[in-house]
mmCIF entry with sequence, helices, sheets and N, C-alpha, C, O atoms, coordinates in Angstrom:
data_MODEL
# 
_entry.id   MODEL 
# 
_entity.id                         1 
_entity.type                       polymer 
_entity.pdbx_number_of_molecules   1 
# 
_entity_poly.entity_id                      1 
_entity_poly.type                           'polypeptide(L)' 
_entity_poly.nstd_linkage                   no 
_entity_poly.nstd_monomer                   no 
_entity_poly.pdbx_seq_one_letter_code       MLAMQLLLRRLAEIVTRWQALFDLARNPYRPELHYMRGPGPKWHAKHQEHSA 
_entity_poly.pdbx_seq_one_letter_code_can   MLAMQLLLRRLAEIVTRWQALFDLARNPYRPELHYMRGPGPKWHAKHQEHSA 
_entity_poly.pdbx_strand_id                 A 
# 
loop_
_entity_poly_seq.entity_id 
_entity_poly_seq.num 
_entity_poly_seq.mon_id 
_entity_poly_seq.hetero 
1 1  MET n 
1 2  LEU n 
1 3  ALA n 
1 4  MET n 
1 5  GLN n 
1 6  LEU n 
1 7  LEU n 
1 8  LEU n 
1 9  ARG n 
1 10 ARG n 
1 11 LEU n 
1 12 ALA n 
1 13 GLU n 
1 14 ILE n 
1 15 VAL n 
1 16 THR n 
1 17 ARG n 
1 18 TRP n 
1 19 GLN n 
1 20 ALA n 
1 21 LEU n 
1 22 PHE n 
1 23 ASP n 
1 24 LEU n 
1 25 ALA n 
1 26 ARG n 
1 27 ASN n 
1 28 PRO n 
1 29 TYR n 
1 30 ARG n 
1 31 PRO n 
1 32 GLU n 
1 33 LEU n 
1 34 HIS n 
1 35 TYR n 
1 36 MET n 
1 37 ARG n 
1 38 GLY n 
1 39 PRO n 
1 40 GLY n 
1 41 PRO n 
1 42 LYS n 
1 43 TRP n 
1 44 HIS n 
1 45 ALA n 
1 46 LYS n 
1 47 HIS n 
1 48 GLN n 
1 49 GLU n 
1 50 HIS n 
1 51 SER n 
1 52 ALA n 
# 
_struct_asym.id          A 
_struct_asym.entity_id   1 
# 
loop_
_struct_conf.conf_type_id 
_struct_conf.id 
_struct_conf.pdbx_PDB_helix_id 
_struct_conf.beg_label_comp_id 
_struct_conf.beg_label_asym_id 
_struct_conf.beg_label_seq_id 
_struct_conf.pdbx_beg_PDB_ins_code 
_struct_conf.end_label_comp_id 
_struct_conf.end_label_asym_id 
_struct_conf.end_label_seq_id 
_struct_conf.pdbx_end_PDB_ins_code 
_struct_conf.beg_auth_comp_id 
_struct_conf.beg_auth_asym_id 
_struct_conf.beg_auth_seq_id 
_struct_conf.end_auth_comp_id 
_struct_conf.end_auth_asym_id 
_struct_conf.end_auth_seq_id 
_struct_conf.pdbx_PDB_helix_class 
_struct_conf.details 
_struct_conf.pdbx_PDB_helix_length 
HELX_P HELX_P1 AA1 LEU A 2  ? ALA A 25 ? LEU A 2  ALA A 25 1 ? 24 
HELX_P HELX_P2 AA2 PRO A 31 ? LEU A 33 ? PRO A 31 LEU A 33 5 ? 3  
HELX_P HELX_P3 AA3 PRO A 41 ? SER A 51 ? PRO A 41 SER A 51 1 ? 11 
# 
_struct_conf_type.id          HELX_P 
_struct_conf_type.criteria    ? 
_struct_conf_type.reference   ? 
# 
loop_
_atom_site.group_PDB 
_atom_site.id 
_atom_site.type_symbol 
_atom_site.label_atom_id 
_atom_site.label_alt_id 
_atom_site.label_comp_id 
_atom_site.label_asym_id 
_atom_site.label_entity_id 
_atom_site.label_seq_id 
_atom_site.pdbx_PDB_ins_code 
_atom_site.Cartn_x 
_atom_site.Cartn_y 
_atom_site.Cartn_z 
_atom_site.occupancy 
_atom_site.B_iso_or_equiv 
_atom_site.pdbx_formal_charge 
_atom_site.auth_seq_id 
_atom_site.auth_comp_id 
_atom_site.auth_asym_id 
_atom_site.auth_atom_id 
_atom_site.pdbx_PDB_model_num 
ATOM 1   N N  . MET A 1 1  ? 68.402 11.890  75.124 1.00 0.00 ? 1  MET A N  1 
ATOM 2   C CA . MET A 1 1  ? 67.258 11.024  75.391 1.00 0.00 ? 1  MET A CA 1 
ATOM 3   C C  . MET A 1 1  ? 66.361 10.934  74.155 1.00 0.00 ? 1  MET A C  1 
ATOM 4   O O  . MET A 1 1  ? 65.908 9.850   73.790 1.00 0.00 ? 1  MET A O  1 
ATOM 5   N N  . LEU A 1 2  ? 66.109 12.063  73.522 1.00 0.00 ? 2  LEU A N  1 
ATOM 6   C CA . LEU A 1 2  ? 65.262 12.081  72.340 1.00 0.00 ? 2  LEU A CA 1 
ATOM 7   C C  . LEU A 1 2  ? 65.914 11.302  71.196 1.00 0.00 ? 2  LEU A C  1 
ATOM 8   O O  . LEU A 1 2  ? 65.231 10.606  70.445 1.00 0.00 ? 2  LEU A O  1 
ATOM 9   N N  . ALA A 1 3  ? 67.214 11.419  71.071 1.00 0.00 ? 3  ALA A N  1 
ATOM 10  C CA . ALA A 1 3  ? 67.928 10.699  70.017 1.00 0.00 ? 3  ALA A CA 1 
ATOM 11  C C  . ALA A 1 3  ? 67.805 9.190   70.232 1.00 0.00 ? 3  ALA A C  1 
ATOM 12  O O  . ALA A 1 3  ? 67.669 8.434   69.270 1.00 0.00 ? 3  ALA A O  1 
ATOM 13  N N  . MET A 1 4  ? 67.852 8.758   71.478 1.00 0.00 ? 4  MET A N  1 
ATOM 14  C CA . MET A 1 4  ? 67.725 7.331   71.796 1.00 0.00 ? 4  MET A CA 1 
ATOM 15  C C  . MET A 1 4  ? 66.335 6.826   71.450 1.00 0.00 ? 4  MET A C  1 
ATOM 16  O O  . MET A 1 4  ? 66.192 5.716   70.938 1.00 0.00 ? 4  MET A O  1 
ATOM 17  N N  . GLN A 1 5  ? 65.306 7.625   71.723 1.00 0.00 ? 5  GLN A N  1 
ATOM 18  C CA . GLN A 1 5  ? 63.938 7.232   71.382 1.00 0.00 ? 5  GLN A CA 1 
ATOM 19  C C  . GLN A 1 5  ? 63.761 7.128   69.869 1.00 0.00 ? 5  GLN A C  1 
ATOM 20  O O  . GLN A 1 5  ? 63.134 6.191   69.375 1.00 0.00 ? 5  GLN A O  1 
ATOM 21  N N  . LEU A 1 6  ? 64.314 8.088   69.142 1.00 0.00 ? 6  LEU A N  1 
ATOM 22  C CA . LEU A 1 6  ? 64.229 8.043   67.682 1.00 0.00 ? 6  LEU A CA 1 
ATOM 23  C C  . LEU A 1 6  ? 64.958 6.824   67.132 1.00 0.00 ? 6  LEU A C  1 
ATOM 24  O O  . LEU A 1 6  ? 64.482 6.171   66.204 1.00 0.00 ? 6  LEU A O  1 
ATOM 25  N N  . LEU A 1 7  ? 66.107 6.528   67.707 1.00 0.00 ? 7  LEU A N  1 
ATOM 26  C CA . LEU A 1 7  ? 66.877 5.360   67.281 1.00 0.00 ? 7  LEU A CA 1 
ATOM 27  C C  . LEU A 1 7  ? 66.107 4.068   67.547 1.00 0.00 ? 7  LEU A C  1 
ATOM 28  O O  . LEU A 1 7  ? 66.070 3.181   66.694 1.00 0.00 ? 7  LEU A O  1 
ATOM 29  N N  . LEU A 1 8  ? 65.503 3.961   68.709 1.00 0.00 ? 8  LEU A N  1 
ATOM 30  C CA . LEU A 1 8  ? 64.729 2.764   69.050 1.00 0.00 ? 8  LEU A CA 1 
ATOM 31  C C  . LEU A 1 8  ? 63.493 2.629   68.159 1.00 0.00 ? 8  LEU A C  1 
ATOM 32  O O  . LEU A 1 8  ? 63.141 1.520   67.755 1.00 0.00 ? 8  LEU A O  1 
ATOM 33  N N  . ARG A 1 9  ? 62.832 3.749   67.851 1.00 0.00 ? 9  ARG A N  1 
ATOM 34  C CA . ARG A 1 9  ? 61.670 3.715   66.979 1.00 0.00 ? 9  ARG A CA 1 
ATOM 35  C C  . ARG A 1 9  ? 62.071 3.262   65.575 1.00 0.00 ? 9  ARG A C  1 
ATOM 36  O O  . ARG A 1 9  ? 61.375 2.460   64.951 1.00 0.00 ? 9  ARG A O  1 
ATOM 37  N N  . ARG A 1 10 ? 63.195 3.780   65.086 1.00 0.00 ? 10 ARG A N  1 
ATOM 38  C CA . ARG A 1 10 ? 63.692 3.390   63.751 1.00 0.00 ? 10 ARG A CA 1 
ATOM 39  C C  . ARG A 1 10 ? 64.070 1.906   63.734 1.00 0.00 ? 10 ARG A C  1 
ATOM 40  O O  . ARG A 1 10 ? 63.795 1.203   62.762 1.00 0.00 ? 10 ARG A O  1 
ATOM 41  N N  . LEU A 1 11 ? 64.691 1.444   64.793 1.00 0.00 ? 11 LEU A N  1 
ATOM 42  C CA . LEU A 1 11 ? 65.060 0.038   64.899 1.00 0.00 ? 11 LEU A CA 1 
ATOM 43  C C  . LEU A 1 11 ? 63.817 -0.853  64.910 1.00 0.00 ? 11 LEU A C  1 
ATOM 44  O O  . LEU A 1 11 ? 63.808 -1.921  64.298 1.00 0.00 ? 11 LEU A O  1 
ATOM 45  N N  . ALA A 1 12 ? 62.780 -0.413  65.601 1.00 0.00 ? 12 ALA A N  1 
ATOM 46  C CA . ALA A 1 12 ? 61.530 -1.176  65.642 1.00 0.00 ? 12 ALA A CA 1 
ATOM 47  C C  . ALA A 1 12 ? 60.904 -1.251  64.248 1.00 0.00 ? 12 ALA A C  1 
ATOM 48  O O  . ALA A 1 12 ? 60.370 -2.293  63.868 1.00 0.00 ? 12 ALA A O  1 
ATOM 49  N N  . GLU A 1 13 ? 60.963 -0.161  63.486 1.00 0.00 ? 13 GLU A N  1 
ATOM 50  C CA . GLU A 1 13 ? 60.445 -0.165  62.119 1.00 0.00 ? 13 GLU A CA 1 
ATOM 51  C C  . GLU A 1 13 ? 61.214 -1.146  61.242 1.00 0.00 ? 13 GLU A C  1 
ATOM 52  O O  . GLU A 1 13 ? 60.623 -1.879  60.449 1.00 0.00 ? 13 GLU A O  1 
ATOM 53  N N  . ILE A 1 14 ? 62.523 -1.155  61.391 1.00 0.00 ? 14 ILE A N  1 
ATOM 54  C CA . ILE A 1 14 ? 63.357 -2.065  60.594 1.00 0.00 ? 14 ILE A CA 1 
ATOM 55  C C  . ILE A 1 14 ? 63.040 -3.516  60.940 1.00 0.00 ? 14 ILE A C  1 
ATOM 56  O O  . ILE A 1 14 ? 62.919 -4.357  60.050 1.00 0.00 ? 14 ILE A O  1 
ATOM 57  N N  . VAL A 1 15 ? 62.906 -3.807  62.221 1.00 0.00 ? 15 VAL A N  1 
ATOM 58  C CA . VAL A 1 15 ? 62.588 -5.173  62.651 1.00 0.00 ? 15 VAL A CA 1 
ATOM 59  C C  . VAL A 1 15 ? 61.227 -5.591  62.111 1.00 0.00 ? 15 VAL A C  1 
ATOM 60  O O  . VAL A 1 15 ? 61.065 -6.723  61.654 1.00 0.00 ? 15 VAL A O  1 
ATOM 61  N N  . THR A 1 16 ? 60.257 -4.701  62.158 1.00 0.00 ? 16 THR A N  1 
ATOM 62  C CA . THR A 1 16 ? 58.917 -5.005  61.653 1.00 0.00 ? 16 THR A CA 1 
ATOM 63  C C  . THR A 1 16 ? 58.959 -5.321  60.163 1.00 0.00 ? 16 THR A C  1 
ATOM 64  O O  . THR A 1 16 ? 58.309 -6.261  59.705 1.00 0.00 ? 16 THR A O  1 
ATOM 65  N N  . ARG A 1 17 ? 59.719 -4.539  59.410 1.00 0.00 ? 17 ARG A N  1 
ATOM 66  C CA . ARG A 1 17 ? 59.817 -4.785  57.961 1.00 0.00 ? 17 ARG A CA 1 
ATOM 67  C C  . ARG A 1 17 ? 60.529 -6.098  57.657 1.00 0.00 ? 17 ARG A C  1 
ATOM 68  O O  . ARG A 1 17 ? 60.140 -6.813  56.734 1.00 0.00 ? 17 ARG A O  1 
ATOM 69  N N  . TRP A 1 18 ? 61.564 -6.422  58.421 1.00 0.00 ? 18 TRP A N  1 
ATOM 70  C CA . TRP A 1 18 ? 62.254 -7.697  58.217 1.00 0.00 ? 18 TRP A CA 1 
ATOM 71  C C  . TRP A 1 18 ? 61.324 -8.868  58.534 1.00 0.00 ? 18 TRP A C  1 
ATOM 72  O O  . TRP A 1 18 ? 61.335 -9.880  57.834 1.00 0.00 ? 18 TRP A O  1 
ATOM 73  N N  . GLN A 1 19 ? 60.528 -8.730  59.581 1.00 0.00 ? 19 GLN A N  1 
ATOM 74  C CA . GLN A 1 19 ? 59.594 -9.798  59.926 1.00 0.00 ? 19 GLN A CA 1 
ATOM 75  C C  . GLN A 1 19 ? 58.558 -9.987  58.821 1.00 0.00 ? 19 GLN A C  1 
ATOM 76  O O  . GLN A 1 19 ? 58.198 -11.118 58.495 1.00 0.00 ? 19 GLN A O  1 
ATOM 77  N N  . ALA A 1 20 ? 58.082 -8.893  58.249 1.00 0.00 ? 20 ALA A N  1 
ATOM 78  C CA . ALA A 1 20 ? 57.118 -8.996  57.151 1.00 0.00 ? 20 ALA A CA 1 
ATOM 79  C C  . ALA A 1 20 ? 57.764 -9.670  55.943 1.00 0.00 ? 20 ALA A C  1 
ATOM 80  O O  . ALA A 1 20 ? 57.129 -10.485 55.273 1.00 0.00 ? 20 ALA A O  1 
ATOM 81  N N  . LEU A 1 21 ? 59.014 -9.335  55.665 1.00 0.00 ? 21 LEU A N  1 
ATOM 82  C CA . LEU A 1 21 ? 59.725 -9.951  54.545 1.00 0.00 ? 21 LEU A CA 1 
ATOM 83  C C  . LEU A 1 21 ? 59.892 -11.458 54.770 1.00 0.00 ? 21 LEU A C  1 
ATOM 84  O O  . LEU A 1 21 ? 59.688 -12.246 53.847 1.00 0.00 ? 21 LEU A O  1 
ATOM 85  N N  . PHE A 1 22 ? 60.253 -11.853 55.964 1.00 0.00 ? 22 PHE A N  1 
ATOM 86  C CA . PHE A 1 22 ? 60.407 -13.278 56.258 1.00 0.00 ? 22 PHE A CA 1 
ATOM 87  C C  . PHE A 1 22 ? 59.071 -14.013 56.195 1.00 0.00 ? 22 PHE A C  1 
ATOM 88  O O  . PHE A 1 22 ? 59.017 -15.165 55.764 1.00 0.00 ? 22 PHE A O  1 
ATOM 89  N N  . ASP A 1 23 ? 58.001 -13.358 56.619 1.00 0.00 ? 23 ASP A N  1 
ATOM 90  C CA . ASP A 1 23 ? 56.676 -13.976 56.525 1.00 0.00 ? 23 ASP A CA 1 
ATOM 91  C C  . ASP A 1 23 ? 56.305 -14.223 55.066 1.00 0.00 ? 23 ASP A C  1 
ATOM 92  O O  . ASP A 1 23 ? 55.730 -15.262 54.741 1.00 0.00 ? 23 ASP A O  1 
ATOM 93  N N  . LEU A 1 24 ? 56.627 -13.282 54.191 1.00 0.00 ? 24 LEU A N  1 
ATOM 94  C CA . LEU A 1 24 ? 56.360 -13.477 52.765 1.00 0.00 ? 24 LEU A CA 1 
ATOM 95  C C  . LEU A 1 24 ? 57.190 -14.630 52.210 1.00 0.00 ? 24 LEU A C  1 
ATOM 96  O O  . LEU A 1 24 ? 56.702 -15.409 51.391 1.00 0.00 ? 24 LEU A O  1 
ATOM 97  N N  . ALA A 1 25 ? 58.422 -14.739 52.647 1.00 0.00 ? 25 ALA A N  1 
ATOM 98  C CA . ALA A 1 25 ? 59.306 -15.799 52.150 1.00 0.00 ? 25 ALA A CA 1 
ATOM 99  C C  . ALA A 1 25 ? 58.854 -17.171 52.621 1.00 0.00 ? 25 ALA A C  1 
ATOM 100 O O  . ALA A 1 25 ? 59.074 -18.163 51.927 1.00 0.00 ? 25 ALA A O  1 
ATOM 101 N N  . ARG A 1 26 ? 58.226 -17.246 53.788 1.00 0.00 ? 26 ARG A N  1 
ATOM 102 C CA . ARG A 1 26 ? 57.785 -18.541 54.331 1.00 0.00 ? 26 ARG A CA 1 
ATOM 103 C C  . ARG A 1 26 ? 56.380 -18.917 53.913 1.00 0.00 ? 26 ARG A C  1 
ATOM 104 O O  . ARG A 1 26 ? 55.872 -19.950 54.349 1.00 0.00 ? 26 ARG A O  1 
ATOM 105 N N  . ASN A 1 27 ? 55.739 -18.118 53.087 1.00 0.00 ? 27 ASN A N  1 
ATOM 106 C CA . ASN A 1 27 ? 54.369 -18.394 52.660 1.00 0.00 ? 27 ASN A CA 1 
ATOM 107 C C  . ASN A 1 27 ? 54.338 -19.697 51.849 1.00 0.00 ? 27 ASN A C  1 
ATOM 108 O O  . ASN A 1 27 ? 54.975 -19.774 50.798 1.00 0.00 ? 27 ASN A O  1 
ATOM 109 N N  . PRO A 1 28 ? 53.608 -20.724 52.317 1.00 0.00 ? 28 PRO A N  1 
ATOM 110 C CA . PRO A 1 28 ? 53.614 -22.013 51.629 1.00 0.00 ? 28 PRO A CA 1 
ATOM 111 C C  . PRO A 1 28 ? 52.738 -22.054 50.373 1.00 0.00 ? 28 PRO A C  1 
ATOM 112 O O  . PRO A 1 28 ? 52.836 -23.003 49.595 1.00 0.00 ? 28 PRO A O  1 
ATOM 113 N N  . TYR A 1 29 ? 51.887 -21.051 50.158 1.00 0.00 ? 29 TYR A N  1 
ATOM 114 C CA . TYR A 1 29 ? 50.993 -21.074 49.002 1.00 0.00 ? 29 TYR A CA 1 
ATOM 115 C C  . TYR A 1 29 ? 51.780 -20.799 47.734 1.00 0.00 ? 29 TYR A C  1 
ATOM 116 O O  . TYR A 1 29 ? 52.429 -19.760 47.610 1.00 0.00 ? 29 TYR A O  1 
ATOM 117 N N  . ARG A 1 30 ? 51.724 -21.726 46.798 1.00 0.00 ? 30 ARG A N  1 
ATOM 118 C CA . ARG A 1 30 ? 52.411 -21.567 45.522 1.00 0.00 ? 30 ARG A CA 1 
ATOM 119 C C  . ARG A 1 30 ? 51.395 -21.804 44.414 1.00 0.00 ? 30 ARG A C  1 
ATOM 120 O O  . ARG A 1 30 ? 51.148 -22.952 44.044 1.00 0.00 ? 30 ARG A O  1 
ATOM 121 N N  . PRO A 1 31 ? 50.799 -20.736 43.874 1.00 0.00 ? 31 PRO A N  1 
ATOM 122 C CA . PRO A 1 31 ? 49.710 -20.897 42.907 1.00 0.00 ? 31 PRO A CA 1 
ATOM 123 C C  . PRO A 1 31 ? 50.140 -21.614 41.638 1.00 0.00 ? 31 PRO A C  1 
ATOM 124 O O  . PRO A 1 31 ? 49.306 -22.231 40.977 1.00 0.00 ? 31 PRO A O  1 
ATOM 125 N N  . GLU A 1 32 ? 51.417 -21.551 41.277 1.00 0.00 ? 32 GLU A N  1 
ATOM 126 C CA . GLU A 1 32 ? 51.830 -22.221 40.047 1.00 0.00 ? 32 GLU A CA 1 
ATOM 127 C C  . GLU A 1 32 ? 51.667 -23.739 40.134 1.00 0.00 ? 32 GLU A C  1 
ATOM 128 O O  . GLU A 1 32 ? 51.636 -24.418 39.109 1.00 0.00 ? 32 GLU A O  1 
ATOM 129 N N  . LEU A 1 33 ? 51.562 -24.266 41.340 1.00 0.00 ? 33 LEU A N  1 
ATOM 130 C CA . LEU A 1 33 ? 51.356 -25.705 41.501 1.00 0.00 ? 33 LEU A CA 1 
ATOM 131 C C  . LEU A 1 33 ? 49.909 -26.106 41.249 1.00 0.00 ? 33 LEU A C  1 
ATOM 132 O O  . LEU A 1 33 ? 49.619 -27.292 41.093 1.00 0.00 ? 33 LEU A O  1 
ATOM 133 N N  . HIS A 1 34 ? 48.993 -25.134 41.207 1.00 0.00 ? 34 HIS A N  1 
ATOM 134 C CA . HIS A 1 34 ? 47.577 -25.434 41.069 1.00 0.00 ? 34 HIS A CA 1 
ATOM 135 C C  . HIS A 1 34 ? 47.023 -25.107 39.689 1.00 0.00 ? 34 HIS A C  1 
ATOM 136 O O  . HIS A 1 34 ? 45.849 -25.354 39.417 1.00 0.00 ? 34 HIS A O  1 
ATOM 137 N N  . TYR A 1 35 ? 47.859 -24.553 38.819 1.00 0.00 ? 35 TYR A N  1 
ATOM 138 C CA . TYR A 1 35 ? 47.375 -24.195 37.487 1.00 0.00 ? 35 TYR A CA 1 
ATOM 139 C C  . TYR A 1 35 ? 47.171 -25.448 36.644 1.00 0.00 ? 35 TYR A C  1 
ATOM 140 O O  . TYR A 1 35 ? 47.919 -26.419 36.757 1.00 0.00 ? 35 TYR A O  1 
ATOM 141 N N  . MET A 1 36 ? 46.148 -25.408 35.800 1.00 0.00 ? 36 MET A N  1 
ATOM 142 C CA . MET A 1 36 ? 45.914 -26.532 34.890 1.00 0.00 ? 36 MET A CA 1 
ATOM 143 C C  . MET A 1 36 ? 46.994 -26.534 33.815 1.00 0.00 ? 36 MET A C  1 
ATOM 144 O O  . MET A 1 36 ? 47.436 -25.478 33.360 1.00 0.00 ? 36 MET A O  1 
ATOM 145 N N  . ARG A 1 37 ? 47.405 -27.709 33.424 1.00 0.00 ? 37 ARG A N  1 
ATOM 146 C CA . ARG A 1 37 ? 48.465 -27.819 32.425 1.00 0.00 ? 37 ARG A CA 1 
ATOM 147 C C  . ARG A 1 37 ? 47.930 -28.283 31.074 1.00 0.00 ? 37 ARG A C  1 
ATOM 148 O O  . ARG A 1 37 ? 48.713 -28.514 30.153 1.00 0.00 ? 37 ARG A O  1 
ATOM 149 N N  . GLY A 1 38 ? 46.649 -28.419 30.943 1.00 0.00 ? 38 GLY A N  1 
ATOM 150 C CA . GLY A 1 38 ? 46.065 -28.840 29.678 1.00 0.00 ? 38 GLY A CA 1 
ATOM 151 C C  . GLY A 1 38 ? 44.865 -29.726 29.924 1.00 0.00 ? 38 GLY A C  1 
ATOM 152 O O  . GLY A 1 38 ? 44.525 -30.019 31.070 1.00 0.00 ? 38 GLY A O  1 
ATOM 153 N N  . PRO A 1 39 ? 44.228 -30.148 28.862 1.00 0.00 ? 39 PRO A N  1 
ATOM 154 C CA . PRO A 1 39 ? 43.058 -31.006 29.005 1.00 0.00 ? 39 PRO A CA 1 
ATOM 155 C C  . PRO A 1 39 ? 43.416 -32.345 29.656 1.00 0.00 ? 39 PRO A C  1 
ATOM 156 O O  . PRO A 1 39 ? 44.491 -32.900 29.428 1.00 0.00 ? 39 PRO A O  1 
ATOM 157 N N  . GLY A 1 40 ? 42.500 -32.834 30.457 1.00 0.00 ? 40 GLY A N  1 
ATOM 158 C CA . GLY A 1 40 ? 42.725 -34.102 31.143 1.00 0.00 ? 40 GLY A CA 1 
ATOM 159 C C  . GLY A 1 40 ? 42.169 -35.273 30.372 1.00 0.00 ? 40 GLY A C  1 
ATOM 160 O O  . GLY A 1 40 ? 41.685 -35.102 29.253 1.00 0.00 ? 40 GLY A O  1 
ATOM 161 N N  . PRO A 1 41 ? 42.226 -36.457 30.944 1.00 0.00 ? 41 PRO A N  1 
ATOM 162 C CA . PRO A 1 41 ? 41.777 -37.662 30.257 1.00 0.00 ? 41 PRO A CA 1 
ATOM 163 C C  . PRO A 1 41 ? 40.283 -37.661 29.931 1.00 0.00 ? 41 PRO A C  1 
ATOM 164 O O  . PRO A 1 41 ? 39.880 -38.206 28.903 1.00 0.00 ? 41 PRO A O  1 
ATOM 165 N N  . LYS A 1 42 ? 39.464 -37.062 30.784 1.00 0.00 ? 42 LYS A N  1 
ATOM 166 C CA . LYS A 1 42 ? 38.016 -37.013 30.481 1.00 0.00 ? 42 LYS A CA 1 
ATOM 167 C C  . LYS A 1 42 ? 37.758 -36.166 29.242 1.00 0.00 ? 42 LYS A C  1 
ATOM 168 O O  . LYS A 1 42 ? 36.924 -36.519 28.409 1.00 0.00 ? 42 LYS A O  1 
ATOM 169 N N  . TRP A 1 43 ? 38.468 -35.055 29.117 1.00 0.00 ? 43 TRP A N  1 
ATOM 170 C CA . TRP A 1 43 ? 38.297 -34.189 27.952 1.00 0.00 ? 43 TRP A CA 1 
ATOM 171 C C  . TRP A 1 43 ? 38.715 -34.936 26.687 1.00 0.00 ? 43 TRP A C  1 
ATOM 172 O O  . TRP A 1 43 ? 38.023 -34.864 25.672 1.00 0.00 ? 43 TRP A O  1 
ATOM 173 N N  . HIS A 1 44 ? 39.843 -35.654 26.739 1.00 0.00 ? 44 HIS A N  1 
ATOM 174 C CA . HIS A 1 44 ? 40.316 -36.402 25.574 1.00 0.00 ? 44 HIS A CA 1 
ATOM 175 C C  . HIS A 1 44 ? 39.329 -37.502 25.188 1.00 0.00 ? 44 HIS A C  1 
ATOM 176 O O  . HIS A 1 44 ? 39.055 -37.710 24.006 1.00 0.00 ? 44 HIS A O  1 
ATOM 177 N N  . ALA A 1 45 ? 38.796 -38.203 26.187 1.00 0.00 ? 45 ALA A N  1 
ATOM 178 C CA . ALA A 1 45 ? 37.843 -39.276 25.898 1.00 0.00 ? 45 ALA A CA 1 
ATOM 179 C C  . ALA A 1 45 ? 36.575 -38.714 25.260 1.00 0.00 ? 45 ALA A C  1 
ATOM 180 O O  . ALA A 1 45 ? 36.039 -39.300 24.319 1.00 0.00 ? 45 ALA A O  1 
ATOM 181 N N  . LYS A 1 46 ? 36.104 -37.598 25.763 1.00 0.00 ? 46 LYS A N  1 
ATOM 182 C CA . LYS A 1 46 ? 34.888 -36.995 25.237 1.00 0.00 ? 46 LYS A CA 1 
ATOM 183 C C  . LYS A 1 46 ? 35.087 -36.508 23.803 1.00 0.00 ? 46 LYS A C  1 
ATOM 184 O O  . LYS A 1 46 ? 34.199 -36.684 22.968 1.00 0.00 ? 46 LYS A O  1 
ATOM 185 N N  . HIS A 1 47 ? 36.224 -35.908 23.503 1.00 0.00 ? 47 HIS A N  1 
ATOM 186 C CA . HIS A 1 47 ? 36.452 -35.332 22.182 1.00 0.00 ? 47 HIS A CA 1 
ATOM 187 C C  . HIS A 1 47 ? 36.957 -36.349 21.158 1.00 0.00 ? 47 HIS A C  1 
ATOM 188 O O  . HIS A 1 47 ? 36.908 -36.079 19.958 1.00 0.00 ? 47 HIS A O  1 
ATOM 189 N N  . GLN A 1 48 ? 37.435 -37.498 21.596 1.00 0.00 ? 48 GLN A N  1 
ATOM 190 C CA . GLN A 1 48 ? 37.815 -38.537 20.650 1.00 0.00 ? 48 GLN A CA 1 
ATOM 191 C C  . GLN A 1 48 ? 36.569 -39.183 20.049 1.00 0.00 ? 48 GLN A C  1 
ATOM 192 O O  . GLN A 1 48 ? 36.590 -39.639 18.906 1.00 0.00 ? 48 GLN A O  1 
ATOM 193 N N  . GLU A 1 49 ? 35.482 -39.219 20.827 1.00 0.00 ? 49 GLU A N  1 
ATOM 194 C CA . GLU A 1 49 ? 34.229 -39.781 20.306 1.00 0.00 ? 49 GLU A CA 1 
ATOM 195 C C  . GLU A 1 49 ? 33.713 -38.979 19.120 1.00 0.00 ? 49 GLU A C  1 
ATOM 196 O O  . GLU A 1 49 ? 33.219 -39.552 18.148 1.00 0.00 ? 49 GLU A O  1 
ATOM 197 N N  . HIS A 1 50 ? 33.827 -37.640 19.196 1.00 0.00 ? 50 HIS A N  1 
ATOM 198 C CA . HIS A 1 50 ? 33.323 -36.777 18.136 1.00 0.00 ? 50 HIS A CA 1 
ATOM 199 C C  . HIS A 1 50 ? 34.198 -36.822 16.887 1.00 0.00 ? 50 HIS A C  1 
ATOM 200 O O  . HIS A 1 50 ? 33.694 -36.735 15.767 1.00 0.00 ? 50 HIS A O  1 
ATOM 201 N N  . SER A 1 51 ? 35.504 -36.957 17.080 1.00 0.00 ? 51 SER A N  1 
ATOM 202 C CA . SER A 1 51 ? 36.396 -36.924 15.915 1.00 0.00 ? 51 SER A CA 1 
ATOM 203 C C  . SER A 1 51 ? 36.513 -38.283 15.238 1.00 0.00 ? 51 SER A C  1 
ATOM 204 O O  . SER A 1 51 ? 36.900 -38.357 14.071 1.00 0.00 ? 51 SER A O  1 
ATOM 205 N N  . ALA A 1 52 ? 36.185 -39.358 15.949 1.00 0.00 ? 52 ALA A N  1 
ATOM 206 C CA . ALA A 1 52 ? 36.337 -40.685 15.360 1.00 0.00 ? 52 ALA A CA 1 
ATOM 207 C C  . ALA A 1 52 ? 35.181 -41.106 14.473 1.00 0.00 ? 52 ALA A C  1 
ATOM 208 O O  . ALA A 1 52 ? 35.195 -42.206 13.921 1.00 0.00 ? 52 ALA A O  1 
# 
């Protein structure tokens, strides 16, 4: 009986960890999509006035 309880507890731990792993894999937030890739058109327009 004790062995069965230990087995069920271990199985529950494994299931919990797999669920956490799947939750991480399904996370829709992707910060690399929000990073700036360089100066935008307003920055270029502002700095072209000074250099021209």
